N, C-alpha and C positions, 0 to 999 in steps of 0.2 A: 346073131342079134348085135346091133350097134351101143357102142359103148359111150353113151352121152355125156358122162363125168366132166364137167369144165366145158360145155356146150350150151350155150342160149341161142337158138335159132331166131329167138325174135328181135335179137341186138341188130340194129343195122351200122355198118361201119362208122367210123368217126370221121371220114372225109375221103377224098380223093388220092391223098400222098398220105407220107409220113407225117403224123402229127408231129413227133420232136423235130425232124427235120425243118418241117416248116415254121416252126416257131422260133429255131435257130437262121431260118434263110439258107438252110444247105440243102444237097440233092441226097439221092438214093438211087440204088442200082435196081433192086426189086423188093416187092411190097408185101406183106405178112399181115392176115388180119385174127385180131384175137377172136374165137371163137365163143369167148363166153363174154366179153364186155363191147366188142367191137373195134377196139384201139387198131388203127393200120400204124405198123410200124416197118420199118426196112428189115432187109434180111443180113445173115450175116455176112455176107459179102459186101455188103455197103458199110462205109466209113463208121456210121453209129451203131450198127446192130442193135437196135434201139427196140424190134419185135422179142429178141431174147430177153434184152434188159427188160423189158414190160412183163414178160413171163415171168422172170425170177422176181421184179420186185412185186409183183399182184399176186403171185401164186396161180394164176391164170394157167394151166397147162397145155392148151392146145391152141393151133394158130391155123389157118387155112390160107393156101396163097391167095394172094389177091390180084394177080395176074391173069389178063385174059384168057380163057380158053383153058385154065389150071382149075380145078376143085378138089386138089388134094389137101389132108388135114396131115398134119406133125404135132405129135405127144412130147412135151420137153420132158414129162412125168417118167415116160419109158422109152425116151429117145427113139421112136418106131413112128412109121408112117401108121396112122388109123383111117376108118371111116366115119362120115358123121354127116347129121343132117344136112338138107339144104338150109343156107342161113337166110336172113333178111335181105333183100335187095339193097343195093347194086351189088354183083357177086365179083365183081372187078374193079379196080380204076379203068377211066373211060378209056376205049379202044384207041383212039387218036393220041392219048397222053403216053409219052415216050419213055423210054427204059433204057438207059437210066432217063431220069427225069427231076424235077421238071425242065423242059428242054431248057429254058431261059437261063438256069442255074448251073447247069453241068458244063463243067470246064472241058477245052477241047482237049485235052491229056488225062480223059476219067481213067480211062485204061491202064495207062502207066501208074497212076495215084493208087488204084485198086490193086496193083499187083503188087507195089511198095506195101500197101499196109498189110496184105495177105505174108509178107516177110518173103515173096517170091522172087524179089527183084532187085 
């Protein structure tokens, strides 16, 4: 049986991109969607790691990938992959939206920036 603690399948996503990066005119690598409230945030490999920050600040424990073709869920409470129900559409950002994105704000040296950010370069 699927554990739906922290999941509200009726909540639509907050937008097509990271809500926090958008407000700061920033950019992201990949997107995650809060399975409880729909907040779309950037992944931990992004500069902001806004999905994790949202989970910690809100207490909402589960995210789902917001990338086209991906439907996995992750629980911050247990640090494990979990199963969950289909969430309200859309299931991902638009297919023509780049990753990283948005296209017009991604610097040419984005890979080097992310490598330095992770402390590997």
